[in-house]
C-alpha positions as CSV (number, residue, x, y, z in Angstrom):
1,M,12.1,-6.5,-26.6
2,Q,9.6,-7.5,-23.9
3,S,8.5,-4.3,-20.7
4,T,7.4,-5.0,-17.2
5,I,5.5,-1.9,-15.3
6,F,5.5,-1.4,-11.8
7,I,2.3,0.7,-10.7
8,G,2.5,1.2,-7.2
9,H,0.9,1.1,-5.2
10,H,2.0,3.6,-2.5
11,K,3.6,2.1,0.3
12,T,4.4,-1.5,-0.8
13,G,8.1,-0.9,-1.3
14,S,8.7,1.4,-4.1
15,T,11.2,3.3,-3.0
16,A,13.6,0.9,-2.6
17,L,12.7,-1.2,-5.9
18,Q,13.6,2.0,-7.7
19,Q,16.6,2.6,-5.9
20,A,17.8,-0.7,-6.3
21,L,16.9,-0.5,-10.2
22,A,18.8,2.4,-10.3
23,V,22.4,1.9,-8.4
24,D,22.7,-1.8,-10.7
25,A,21.8,0.0,-13.7
26,A,24.9,-0.9,-15.3
27,R,25.1,-4.4,-14.3
28,L,21.4,-4.4,-15.5
29,L,22.1,-3.1,-18.8
30,S,25.0,-6.0,-19.4
31,E,22.0,-8.0,-18.7
32,G,19.7,-6.5,-21.3
33,V,17.2,-5.0,-18.8
34,L,17.0,-1.2,-19.3
35,Y,15.9,1.1,-16.3
36,P,16.4,4.1,-18.3
37,A,16.6,7.9,-17.7
38,V,14.5,10.6,-18.0
39,E,16.1,13.7,-18.4
40,F,20.1,15.2,-18.0
41,Q,21.2,14.6,-14.9
42,G,20.0,10.9,-15.0
43,M,21.6,10.1,-18.4
44,A,24.8,11.7,-16.7
45,Y,24.3,9.5,-13.9
46,L,23.8,6.4,-15.9
47,A,26.5,7.3,-18.8
48,A,29.0,7.6,-15.4
49,A,28.1,4.1,-14.4
50,L,28.7,2.5,-17.3
51,A,32.1,4.5,-17.4
52,G,32.7,2.2,-14.4
53,R,32.5,5.9,-11.9
54,G,31.3,5.5,-9.1
55,G,28.9,8.3,-6.5
56,A,25.5,8.5,-5.4
57,A,22.2,8.1,-7.9
58,P,20.7,11.2,-8.1
59,L,16.2,11.3,-7.2
60,N,15.7,12.0,-10.5
61,Y,17.2,9.2,-11.7
62,T,16.1,7.1,-8.9
63,Q,12.8,7.9,-9.1
64,G,12.9,9.2,-12.3
65,H,10.0,7.8,-13.4
66,N,7.5,9.3,-10.7
67,A,9.1,12.7,-12.2
68,L,7.7,11.4,-15.2
69,G,4.5,10.7,-13.7
70,F,4.1,14.1,-11.8
71,K,5.2,16.1,-14.8
72,M,2.5,14.5,-17.3
73,I,-0.1,15.5,-14.4
74,A,1.4,18.9,-14.2
75,E,1.4,19.0,-17.4
76,G,-2.6,18.5,-17.3
77,G,-3.5,21.0,-15.1
78,G,-3.1,18.8,-12.0
79,G,-0.9,20.4,-10.0
80,P,2.8,21.3,-9.7
81,V,5.5,18.9,-9.3
82,P,7.3,18.1,-6.1
83,E,9.8,20.3,-5.2
84,F,12.4,17.8,-4.7
85,H,11.9,16.9,-8.6
86,P,13.8,20.1,-9.9
87,M,14.3,21.4,-13.4
88,L,12.7,18.7,-15.2
89,P,12.2,19.0,-18.7
90,H,8.7,18.9,-20.7
91,S,7.3,15.5,-20.7
92,T,7.4,14.7,-24.3
93,Q,11.3,15.1,-24.1
94,M,11.5,12.9,-21.1
95,K,9.3,10.4,-23.5
96,H,11.6,11.1,-26.0
97,A,14.8,10.5,-24.0
98,I,13.5,6.9,-23.1
99,A,12.7,6.1,-26.9
100,E,16.5,6.9,-27.2
101,Q,17.6,4.8,-25.3
102,V,15.7,1.7,-25.9
103,A,16.8,2.3,-29.8
104,R,20.5,2.9,-28.9
105,F,20.6,0.1,-26.3
106,A,18.1,-2.4,-27.4
107,P,17.3,-3.6,-24.4
108,S,15.4,-7.5,-24.1
109,R,13.4,-5.9,-21.3
110,L,12.6,-2.5,-20.7
111,V,11.5,-1.7,-17.0
112,L,9.3,1.0,-16.1
113,A,8.6,1.7,-11.8
114,S,6.8,4.4,-10.3
115,E,3.6,4.7,-7.8
116,V,2.7,8.2,-9.2
117,F,1.5,5.7,-12.0
118,A,-1.2,4.4,-9.7
119,N,-2.8,7.5,-9.8
120,F,-3.3,7.6,-13.8
121,G,-6.5,6.0,-13.6
122,A,-8.1,8.2,-11.5
123,I,-6.7,11.2,-13.2
124,S,-7.2,10.5,-17.2
125,H,-6.8,7.6,-18.8
126,G,-5.3,9.5,-21.7
127,Y,-1.7,9.0,-19.4
128,I,-1.9,5.6,-19.4
129,D,-2.4,5.3,-23.1
130,E,1.2,7.3,-23.4
131,I,3.1,4.9,-21.0
132,A,1.6,2.1,-23.6
133,R,3.0,4.1,-26.5
134,I,6.6,3.8,-24.9
135,A,6.2,0.1,-23.7
136,G,4.0,-1.5,-26.2
137,P,0.8,-3.0,-25.2
138,E,2.0,-6.4,-24.5
139,A,4.2,-4.6,-21.7
140,E,2.9,-6.5,-18.6
141,I,1.6,-4.6,-15.7
142,V,2.9,-5.0,-11.9
143,A,1.1,-4.0,-8.8
144,V,1.4,-4.8,-5.2
145,L,-1.4,-4.3,-3.0
146,R,-1.5,-3.7,1.4
147,R,-4.4,-4.8,3.1
148,P,-6.6,-1.5,3.4
149,D,-6.4,-0.7,7.0
150,D,-2.8,-1.3,7.1
151,Y,-2.1,0.8,3.8
152,I,-4.3,3.5,4.7
153,V,-2.6,4.3,8.1
154,S,0.9,4.2,6.6
155,W,0.3,6.3,3.5
156,H,-2.1,8.5,5.8
157,L,1.2,9.5,8.1
158,Q,3.4,9.3,4.4
159,R,1.4,12.5,3.4
160,L,2.7,14.4,6.7
161,R,6.3,14.4,4.6
162,F,4.3,16.4,2.0
163,G,3.7,18.8,4.4
164,H,0.1,18.6,4.5
165,H,-2.6,19.6,7.3
166,L,-4.7,16.5,8.3
167,G,-6.9,15.7,10.5
168,P,-6.4,12.0,13.3
169,I,-6.9,9.7,10.7
170,D,-9.7,8.1,12.6
171,D,-11.6,11.4,11.7
172,D,-10.4,11.6,8.2
173,I,-10.9,8.5,6.9
174,R,-13.9,9.9,4.8
175,H,-11.9,11.2,2.3
176,Y,-10.4,8.0,0.9
177,A,-13.7,6.7,0.7
178,G,-14.4,6.3,-3.5
179,T,-10.4,7.0,-4.0
180,I,-7.4,5.0,-5.1
181,H,-6.9,4.3,-1.6
182,L,-9.7,2.6,-0.5
183,D,-11.1,1.8,-4.1
184,Y,-8.3,-0.1,-5.5
185,R,-10.3,-0.9,-9.0
186,K,-9.8,2.8,-9.6
187,M,-6.5,2.4,-9.7
188,I,-6.2,-0.9,-11.7
189,A,-9.1,-1.6,-14.2
190,P,-8.7,1.4,-16.3
191,W,-4.8,-0.8,-17.1
192,M,-6.5,-3.6,-17.8
193,D,-8.4,-1.6,-20.6
194,R,-5.1,-1.0,-22.3
195,F,-2.8,-4.1,-21.1
196,K,-3.5,-7.4,-21.5
197,T,-1.0,-9.1,-19.1
198,L,-1.6,-7.4,-15.2
199,R,0.1,-9.5,-12.2
200,L,-1.7,-8.3,-8.8
201,V,0.2,-9.6,-5.7
202,P,-0.8,-9.1,-2.0
203,Y,2.1,-7.1,-0.2
204,A,2.3,-10.1,2.6
205,E,3.6,-12.1,-0.2
206,V,6.5,-9.1,-1.4
207,K,7.3,-9.0,2.4
208,A,7.6,-13.0,2.2
209,A,10.0,-13.2,0.0
210,G,12.0,-10.4,1.3
211,G,11.0,-7.3,-0.1
212,L,10.0,-5.8,-3.1
213,P,13.4,-5.5,-4.9
214,S,13.6,-9.3,-3.9
215,W,9.8,-10.3,-5.5
216,F,10.2,-8.2,-8.0
217,G,13.8,-9.5,-8.7
218,G,13.0,-12.9,-8.8
219,R,10.0,-12.6,-10.8
220,L,12.5,-11.5,-14.2
221,G,15.3,-13.6,-13.0
222,L,17.1,-10.4,-11.3
223,S,19.6,-10.0,-8.6
224,L,18.4,-7.0,-6.8
225,A,19.6,-5.5,-3.4
226,E,17.4,-4.2,-0.7
227,S,17.7,-1.4,1.4
228,A,15.5,0.8,3.7
229,Q,14.2,3.1,1.6
230,N,11.5,6.3,3.0
231,V,11.2,4.2,6.0
232,G,7.5,4.8,7.7
233,L,6.5,7.0,10.5
234,H,7.0,5.3,14.0
235,R,3.2,4.8,14.8
236,G,3.2,6.1,18.2
237,F,4.7,9.5,17.2
238,A,1.6,9.9,14.8
239,E,-0.5,12.6,16.7
240,F,2.8,14.2,17.6
241,A,4.2,14.8,14.3
242,R,0.3,15.4,12.7
243,R,0.3,18.7,15.2
244,A,3.6,19.4,15.0
245,V,3.1,19.9,11.1
246,I,0.0,21.9,12.0
247,E,0.9,23.9,14.6
248,L,5.1,24.2,14.1
249,G,5.0,26.2,10.9
250,P,6.5,24.8,7.4
251,E,10.0,25.0,8.7
252,G,9.4,23.8,12.5
253,G,6.7,21.1,11.0
254,R,9.5,19.6,9.1
255,G,12.5,19.7,11.3
256,M,10.2,18.2,14.1
257,L,8.6,15.4,11.3
258,D,12.3,14.6,10.3
259,W,13.7,14.3,14.3
260,L,11.0,11.7,14.8
261,H,11.6,10.1,11.7
262,R,15.1,9.3,13.1
263,V,14.9,9.1,16.8
264,R,15.0,6.1,18.5
265,I,13.4,5.0,21.7
266,D,11.7,2.3,23.7
267,L,8.6,1.5,22.1
268,P,6.1,-1.1,20.8
269,P,7.0,-2.3,17.2
270,S,4.8,0.1,14.9
271,D,2.9,-2.3,13.7
272,Q,1.2,-3.4,17.1
273,I,-0.2,0.0,17.6
274,E,-3.5,1.5,16.6
275,L,-4.6,4.3,15.2
276,L,-8.1,3.5,13.7
277,G,-10.2,2.2,16.4
278,R,-12.6,-1.0,16.1
279,K,-15.3,1.2,14.2
280,V,-13.0,3.4,12.1
281,R,-12.0,-0.8,10.7
282,H,-15.2,-2.1,10.5
283,E,-16.4,0.8,8.2
284,I,-13.0,0.6,6.1
285,R,-14.1,-3.4,6.1
286,R,-18.1,-3.1,4.9
287,G,-16.6,-0.4,2.2
288,F,-14.2,-2.6,1.5
289,E,-16.0,-5.7,0.7
290,P,-17.0,-5.4,-3.6
291,V,-13.4,-4.0,-3.9
292,H,-12.4,-7.4,-2.4
293,D,-14.6,-9.6,-4.1
294,W,-14.2,-7.6,-7.2
295,L,-9.7,-8.6,-7.0
296,S,-10.7,-12.3,-5.8
297,A,-12.1,-13.3,-8.7
298,L,-10.5,-11.2,-11.2
299,T,-6.4,-13.1,-9.6
300,G,-8.9,-16.4,-9.2
301,R,-7.7,-16.3,-5.5
302,A,-10.2,-17.7,-2.9
303,A,-9.8,-14.8,-1.1
304,F,-7.2,-11.9,-2.3
305,F,-6.4,-11.1,1.0
306,D,-6.6,-13.8,3.4
307,D,-6.3,-12.6,6.2
308,L,-9.0,-10.0,5.6
309,D,-11.3,-10.9,8.3
310,Q,-8.4,-9.9,10.6
311,S,-9.0,-6.1,9.6
312,V,-11.5,-5.2,12.0
313,E,-9.6,-6.3,14.9
314,P,-7.8,-3.5,16.3
315,L,-3.9,-3.9,17.2
316,P,-2.5,-4.8,21.0
317,F,-1.4,-0.8,22.1
318,A,-3.9,2.1,21.6
319,E,-1.6,5.0,20.0
320,E,-3.7,7.1,22.5
321,A,-2.5,5.3,25.8
322,L,0.9,5.4,25.3
323,R,1.2,9.0,24.4
324,P,2.2,9.9,28.1
325,M,5.2,7.7,28.1
326,V,6.4,8.8,24.9
327,I,6.2,12.7,25.8
328,E,8.3,11.1,28.3
329,R,10.9,9.7,26.2
330,L,10.8,11.3,24.4
331,L,11.7,14.5,25.9
332,A,14.6,12.4,27.8
333,T,16.8,11.6,24.8
334,G,17.8,15.9,25.1
335,Q,17.8,16.0,21.1
336,C,14.5,17.1,20.4
337,P,14.4,20.4,18.3
338,E,11.1,22.0,19.6
339,V,11.2,21.3,23.7
340,H,8.7,23.6,24.8
341,W,6.2,22.2,22.0
342,L,6.7,18.9,23.3
343,E,6.4,20.4,26.5
344,R,3.0,21.7,25.9
345,Q,1.5,18.4,24.9
346,R,0.8,16.8,28.3
């Protein structure tokens, strides 16, 4: 049996990949590929799918390997499992569930996919050893990496969905220094110590292939469907979302954040809106230089990110300058759940 393990990074299309693997699990099994469940809800869904019965895939199956990662970290004292993964068994049972499916289905390929695995190297190398015992030391490890300036903005905004109270990103950037979020070596190197085959890919190549499901499926000779999953917050809403989470309390902040993810107003494209500023961009570029040299040497590329020099150039539209227009257009929708609060942001 061959094994392929996708370990992240965060914000590279991992949710879309997990969704694609889950909703087509029955077909994939007929082709010899197992995307295993880790608990009862996931196993019930998989059994129903194999019996030809439809229905939406539960989160504990689509993101079951995230659930396993969270549970392993929690049992090691690393904080609670997120509420959106309820009623998980002990991680020993979850790993045993995977082993039983491998034994019963006898697949030609096992696929594990979890961006939570990206955190293992910085927390405990023992977690990676546990994955090696499941998948075997000959497994191929796959990681997709975004250019650091683009990645850090997406990750900072993603944290708002977890209810984190954050400062503006240009102030909080120092908190990411030395973590897996800017020093990609801390994410990758521990996996290299335990597995022989590692494939690192720039996110731009994945996007050019149509998305992570298309790129990943192409690597394995599979057809995987693309879908919009975990779409990032439009960067024109960044400051309003950050303040809402802090000022409106858990319920009000969550409601405002959910609305900002859904609402559509006329704005410049999200990827053209500047949140960092020239000074911070230069700081990221300088700090990332040794990491980039390491990535380039490791992969045999002249430059792992061939557009890294562009990372120091601010994007065309400053988020701060857009705020007055954004407020007026949000209010004009007549749908804002926190009208009076938004009016005070003028």
